[in-house]
C-alpha positions as a printed Julia matrix, in Angstrom:
65×3 Matrix{Float64}:
 -46.72   11.46  -13.09
 -46.61    8.04  -11.44
 -43.63    5.7   -11.16
 -43.89    1.98  -10.49
 -41.78   -1.19  -10.63
 -42.17   -4.94  -10.31
 -40.14   -7.37   -8.24
 -40.24   -9.73  -11.25
 -37.68   -8.88  -13.94
 -39.14   -8.6   -17.44
 -42.63   -7.59  -16.31
 -44.79   -5.26  -18.37
 -47.62   -3.18  -16.94
 -51.28   -2.39  -17.5
 -52.97    0.72  -16.12
 -56.6     1.64  -15.5
 -57.71    5.19  -14.72
 -61.12    5.99  -13.24
 -62.94    2.83  -14.26
 -61.76    2.72  -17.86
 -60.42   -0.63  -19.15
 -56.86   -1.73  -18.41
 -54.41   -0.86  -21.18
 -50.64   -1.28  -21.57
 -48.55    1.43  -19.89
 -44.97    2.23  -18.86
 -43.33    3.85  -15.87
 -43.24    6.73  -15.39
 -46.85    7.25  -16.46
 -47.92   10.84  -17.11
 -51.64   11.36  -17.5
 -53.35   13.94  -19.64
 -54.88   16.9   -17.81
 -57.49   15.56  -15.4
 -60.66   17.21  -14.16
 -60.81   18.56  -10.62
 -61.89   15.97   -8.07
 -61.02   12.44   -7.0
 -59.34    9.91   -9.28
 -58.08    6.34   -8.97
 -55.25    4.73  -10.92
 -54.75    0.96  -10.84
 -51.47   -0.59  -12.04
 -50.87   -4.31  -12.48
 -47.8    -6.25  -13.59
 -47.96   -8.85  -16.36
 -45.27  -11.52  -16.87
 -45.43  -14.37  -19.42
 -49.2   -14.09  -19.65
 -49.73  -14.06  -15.88
 -51.49  -10.97  -14.58
 -51.06   -9.77  -11.0
 -54.45  -10.36   -9.33
 -53.96   -7.47   -6.88
 -53.16   -4.22   -8.74
 -51.5    -1.33   -6.95
 -54.0     1.46   -6.24
 -53.24    5.19   -6.25
 -56.12    7.38   -5.08
 -55.63   11.12   -5.42
 -57.49   14.41   -5.73
 -56.88   17.15   -8.3
 -57.4    20.6    -6.79
 -57.16   24.15   -8.11
 -53.63   25.47   -7.82
């Protein structure tokens, strides 16, 4: 699970996982089961049609438990 916020009240969010297109999302975001290996999640805030040009980036690795 990933939690995120915006400094701008009323913002919504879009998320992009592993090169797929951005799509609307909410915090906290819980992903489906992911394959072992490296993954990247991008999160950007959207407010009144303005999209943050520099999304937050979370890089992580799924390993066997």
